[in-house]
N, C-alpha and C positions, 0 to 999 in steps of 0.2 A: 768115234772117240767116246770112251766110257764117261758117263755122267751128263752127256748132252741130251736135252729133250728131243724127241723125234719130230714133234710138230710145233709150229708157232702157236703160242697161247697168249702173247702179249699184244697190246695195242701200240705202245709207245716205248721206244728205246731212247734213253737220254744219257748224255755225259754230265756228270755232277761232281762238284768238289767234295772231298771227304778227308778224314784224318789221314795224313800221310801222302796226299796227292789228289788223284781223281779216280772216279769209278764210273761204271755204267749201270744204269737201273732199267729194269723192264717193268713198266707200270709201277714204279716206285720201289721195286725190290732189287737189291744190289746183286749183280752177277758174281758167281764164283767160278773157279777153275774146275776142271774134272777131278782134281784132288781135293776139292772143297776149300781151297785157299781163297780168301777174299780178293777179288780182282781190283787191285789198287795200282794205278800206273802213275808215272812221274809227270806227265804233261797233259794239259787239256786237249791238245791236238791229237794225241794218241787215243785218249778216251773217246773223242768225237769220231775218230776213224773206226773204232770198235763199235760204237753205237750205230754208226751208219751201216756197218755190216749186219748187225742184228735187225735193224729196221728194214733192210732190203730183203730179208727172208720172206718167202711166201709159201705157206703150206708146210711141207717137209723142210726141216732145217738141214742145210747143206754145208757142213764144215769146210769143204773144199773151196767154198766161195767166201770164206772168212779168214784170210791170211793174217790180218793183224790180231785177231782173236787167238788164232793158233800160236803165233809167235809170242804173244803175251802169256798164254798158258805155259809155253815152254820156259819163258823167263822165270816165272813164278814157281812152277812145279819141278823143273829140271835143272836150270842153270843156278838158281839161288841155293838150293841145298848141295850142289856139287860144284860150287864156284871155282875152287882151286883146281879141280880136275879139268874143268872146261878151259880155264886159263892155260894150264899145262899142255892140253891137247892142241890148242890153237897156236901157242907160242912155238910148239914143236915144228910147225910148218916152216919156221925160219931156217931150220937146218937143211931143208930139202926144197927150198922155194923154186917154183916153176921158172922164174927169171934167171936162175943161176945154172940151169941145165940146158945147154944149147945143142943144136944139131951138129953132126959131123960132116954134113953135106946135104945137098949141093951148095955151092958158094953163094948163090942168090938167097937161099933160105938163111944161111949163116949171117949174111949181110942184113937181111930183113930183121932178124932177131936182135942183132946188135943195135940197129937204128931205133927199134921200138922199145927195147928193154933196158939198154944201157942208161938212158936218161933217168929211169926210175931207180936204178941202183945207185946212181950218183946222188939222186935226191935222198935216198935212204941213208947214205953215208953222211950227207951234210945236215939234213933236217932231223934225222933220228939217231945220229951218232952210231950208225950200224952198217959199216962197210961189209960187203959180202963178196966172196970169191965166186968166180965163174969157171965152169968146166964145159967141155964138149963131150957128149956121150952121157951114159946113164950110171957110170960108176960113181958111187957116193964120194963126196969130198967133205972134209971137216971145215966148218965155218968158225971164225974167231969167237971165242967164248964171250968176250966183251960185247960183241955185236948181238949175239943171241940173248944176252942178259938185257941189253937195251931194248930189244924187240919185245921180250917178255914183259918188261916194265910198261911198255905201251899197251899191251893187252890187259895187264892187271889193273891199269888205271881206269878201265871202263866199268860201267855199272852192269848188273845182271841183265837189264833190259837191253842195253847196247850190245852186250855179248850175244844175245839171242839173234840179233840181226847180223852182227859181225861174223858169227860162226858160219853162216851160209855164204857170205862174201868170200871168206877164206876157203871153205871146203869146195865150193863150186868152181872157183877160179884156180885153186891149187897154189895160191900165192898169198902169203902174209903181207908182202910188200904192196901188192895191188890193193888189197883190202884196206890197209892203212892209208894208202894214197887217196882212196875214195873218202874215208871217214875224216881225213884231215884236209880235204878240199883240193888236193893236188890233181885228182882226176874226177871226171864225172863217172857215174855208173856205166854209161854206154861206152865211154873210152876204155874203162877197165875191162869190160866184157870183151871188146874187140882185141885188146892186147892179150887177154888170156886165151883167146881162140886162134892165135896166129898160126900155129902148126896145123890146126884143122882147116883153116881157110886156105892154107897153102895146098894141102892134100886135095881139097875139093876143087881148087882151080886146076890142079894137075891131072886128076883122075875123074873129075866130075862129082856132083853131089849125090849122096846116098840118101834116099827118102827116109829110111828108118833113123839114120843118124841125124838128119835134119829135124825130124820130129822130136827126137830126144833133146837136141840142142835148143829147140824152141821152148821146151818146158823148162830147161835149165836156165835159159835167159829170163823167163818170167820169174823164176825163183830168185835169181840174182837181183833183178830189178826190185822185187819186193823187199829183199834184205836191205838194200840201200835205202828204200823209202822208210822201212820200219826203223832203221837206225836213226834217220833224221827226225822221225816223230818222237823219239825218246828224249830229245832235248839237246 
């Protein structure tokens, strides 16, 4: 990541209050993002999580071990200047939500999807004022314009920091509804992950697990869990 020091040079990383929120200092010097934006976050909890990541570095700095720092950099350097584009991208998932596209067979899988996903669509209709249509197969269907507008409003109401975490909840699961269910307390991160992987779990049970796919899934699950944690740290 451009702008990152290669080796640890500081003794103490600390979370500190600052104008506009909280920052992280390295031996008293405030951290900046790769784009040289002052690293100012909305909560002390997030600042402390970032400080802990910096304090844990030994020798060579490893950005891959600093997920909260990376997500904060994304919020400040990418989401903030492109806020409307990010909102539109994420809101667009409502038109093709995973929960609305069901298998055409076998009957047991169809029943599993209905039992697992229908309650979330009922919740979206009642709690978010966003009823969505369901189809079987992959041919695209149109969703009610009012529902898509209601979902877009839910996305737009989040801060740039929240959107940095929300983005991965949506993109990794393929479902705007599952992501909103997590952020609004309807589901835990683990529950949402399980629901998003229903088809893959079915295939693994039917044909056996694939080592490469399992490894990829494990990495995606880590990313999904971090996204949920980061969202919560944003306040």
